[in-house]
N, C-alpha and C positions, 0 to 999 in steps of 0.2 A: 642776681640775674633774673630771678623768676618772680612773678606776681600773678595776679588773677587770670590773665589771658592764657598763659601756658597751662596753669593748673586746671582751668575749665576745659581745656582741650584734651589733655592727656592724663589728668589726675596727678599721681605722684611724679615729681620731676627730678629728684636727686639722682636716682639710678639711671634715668633716661639721659641726663646730661653727662654722666660718667661713662656709660656703656655704649650709647647709640649716637648722640649728637656728633655729626660730622664723621662718624665712624662706620656704622652698619645699619641696615634697614631693620624694621621691626613692626609687627602689629602690636599696638599699645593698649593697656587696660582701658584707657579713656576716662575722662572726667565727666562733670555734669553736662558738658557739651557747649559749643559756642552759642552765645545768646544773641538774638536779634539779627541773625544772618538771613540771607535771601532764602525764601522757601519756594517750593514748586508752584504753590498757588499764586505767589507774587510773580513768578515767571510767566504763568498763564496770563495774568493781567497785563504785564508789561508788553508781552508779544501781541496780545489782542489790541492794545492801544496803538500799536504800530509806530511808536516813536523811537524804539531802539534802532540803531544804525550800525552798519559795518564800520570799523572792525570789531565793535563790541559783540556782534553776532557773527558766528561762523559755523559752517557745517562741514564735516569731514568724513571720509571713508578710506580704509587702507587700500581697497582695490581700484579706486578711481577718484579723480578730482571732482568735487562738486562745485560747479561755477557759482559765483555770487548771484548771478541772474536766476538761479534755480530756487533760491529761497529768500530773495529780496525783491522789492518792486519800487517804482518811482512814486513820489507823492508830490502833489501840487499844493504849494503854500503861497497864498497871495498871488496866484497866477504864475508862479515860478516853479518849474518842475525839477525835482532833484532825485537822483537814483539812490539805491543802497539801503532803503528802509526795510526792516524785518516784515516778512509776509507770513503771518501765523498759519494760514492754510497750507502754503507751500512747505513751511517748516515741518508741519505734521506729516505731510505726504513723504518728505524725505526721511523722517524718522521711521515711518511705516515701511520704507524701502531699505532700511538698514543703516541710515546715516546717524552720526552722532552730532548733537548740538553742543557747541561750546559758547558760553557767555564769558567774554574776556574782561579782565580788570573790573570786576564787580564792585570793588571798593571805590571806584571812581564815580559810580552812579547809584549806589544803594547805601543809604546812611547807616543802617545797622551793621552791614558787613564792613563798612569803612571803620566804624568804631571798634569792632572786634579786631580787625587787622591792625589798627593803631595800637591797641593794648598788647597784642602779641608781638608787634614790632618793638615796643618798649621793653618787653621782657627779654627779648633776644638781642636787642641792640642792632637791629637790621631793618631794612625796608621790606614790607610784606604786601604782596598782591593776592588777589583771590580770583579763581576761575571755577565756573559752574559747568558740569558735564552731565548731559542726558544721553544715555545709550540704550537702545533696545536689546532684548535678549539675543545672544549669539553674535552680536556685532562688535567690531573693533574699530575704534575711531582713529587712533594714531598708531603707526608702526613703532617698532622698538626704537627708542630715542633717549637722549640724555638731556636733562634740564640744567640750565645754569642757575640753579637754586636748590636749596633744601625744600622738600615738599611734605606737608602734612595733608593726608587724604582723609576726608570725613565722609563716610558713606551715609547718605540721607534717606535713600529708598532702594529697595531691591538688593541685589548682590552683584559683585563683579569679581572675576577671576584675574588675579594679577601675577605677573612674572617679573621678578626683580633680579637683574644681573649685576655683575661686578662694576665697580667704579673705574675711572681712568687710571692708567699705570703711572702717569706723571702729569705735569702741568700743561703739556702740549696736547690739548683736546678741545673739541668744539661742541657746542650744544647742537641738537637736531638728530635726525635719523642716524642709526649706527648699525653695523652688521652684528649678528649674533656670534658670540665668541665662547660658547660653552653653555653648560646647564645653568639654570637660574640658581641664585643663592637662596631665594625665598619665592614660594608660589602660593600665597594665601588666597582663600576665597573670602573676600571682605563682605561682611553682612551689615545690614542696617544698624547704625549706632556705633560701629567700630571705627577706629582711627589707625592709620598706618603712616609710618615715617619713612621717607626715601631720602638718603643723603645726596648732597649736590653731586651731579655727574654720574650717579648710578643709573645704568640703562634700565628701562622698564617699558612694559606694554600691558594692556588689559583688555578683557573681553566681557561684555555684558552677560550675566548668568540668568538668574531667575528674576522675573518681574522687570519693571522699568528701572534700570540702574541709574541712580542720580547721586553724584558726589560733588563735594566742594573741596577744591584744592587751595591751600594756603601756601604760596610760594615765597620762601624766605630768601631774598636776594643778598648777595655779598659782593664785595668790591674785587676789582682786578688791578693789574699793573697800570692800566690806563687811568683808573680812578686815583691811584697813588700819585701818578705823575701830575694830574690836575691839582690835587691837593698840595703837593710839594710846591708847585708854582705859586699857588695862592698864599701859602704860609710864608714862603721865602720872599716873594715879590709883591705881596699884597699892598704894601705902602709905596711902591714905586709907581710914579705916574707914567701912563702909557700913551697918553693923547698928544704928546709933544712931537714936533717934526723939526729937528735941527736943520738949519738952512746952510750950514757950512761944515767943513771937516772938523774944526775946533769944537763946534757944538756937539757933533756926533761923538767925538772922542770923550768929551766931558760927560755925555749921557752914558756911554759905555763904562766909564770909570765909576760913576755913581752906582750903576747897576751891579758891578763887581763888588763894590764896598757894601752895598745892601745885602748881597749874598753872603759875603764873609761875616757880616754882623749877625745875620739870622741863623746861619747854618749850625753853629755850635750848640744852639738850644733846641735843635730839631732832633727828636729821637724817633726810632722806628715805631714805638708804641703810640706816640703823639700823632705821627703821620697816618697810621692805620685808623686811629680813632677819628681824626679829622675827615678822612675819606669816607668812613662809614656814616658820620654825621651829615656830610654833604649829600650822600645818597638818600638818607632818610628825609632830608629837607626838601627833596624833590616831590615828596608826597603832597598832593594838592587836597587839603581838607576844606570842603565846602560847608560853610556855616549857613544856618537858616537865616534868611533876610528878616524874619520876624514880622512879616506882613500882618498876620493875624493880631499880634499884640499891638502893632502900630494902629490898626483899625480900631481896636478897643480903646487905646489911649486917646486917639483923636475924637472918637465918639463920646468919651467921657468929658472931654474938654468942651464939646459943643452943648452938653446937657446943662 
């Protein structure tokens, strides 16, 4: 189950998988660290360029809603004006006023982060996304909430005070804000270079402590009943044509009969383990990996051909 991605992130993996994975939160020893991931310097450059767009860019505060218009602006491209582009000056002003900057789904637009998320996803057999948080001292971005994912928090700069509460009592729970239901299980001050693990559904919140708190969260998604339903339909009826439109009762009954025979034929070979594996693979296949178009190499090869 493990290879370089998880080892780089947390170091020793055997005890983590036995004692913490899907069970309880922990601050982990940490490994060499994720390589090639988004840095604060790259964030400066991306925001200064002004091409990042909502919803990849978001700013939040627990005490009030920060409207999109407060940290984005319109840009005119080829005389067409479109709203929602990151405004670096406005983002800095919101940070100075206590707002938290969230860069969402970093793996979709930063190649190094995408590569590390892919390796971590291979190790854990899950889909992995990445979120970049910048929080000023004393500020809290998100209220107590549950995530529909296991989360690895990598503290990149400054420190942050965390409060981790218990997980759901049963399967009937929803991600998002949740009321506080007792003292935290864990309340670590996460320092630069440290890594923390929060199991799926465990409620948590955090406040910036010393310095500018910057952390990268790797969220490890898993499937639900809806995903199992879709995969069951695909596995059981994947060979059944769906584009036909019978024009009479006899044709409709014949199509229904074939459908039932297909189900009866495929169902005996479908196990719970196969269904879960297929659903997880389908979720991982959703990851869009952008390959370099190789324009630099193309220019070189065409130039050599002309020489």
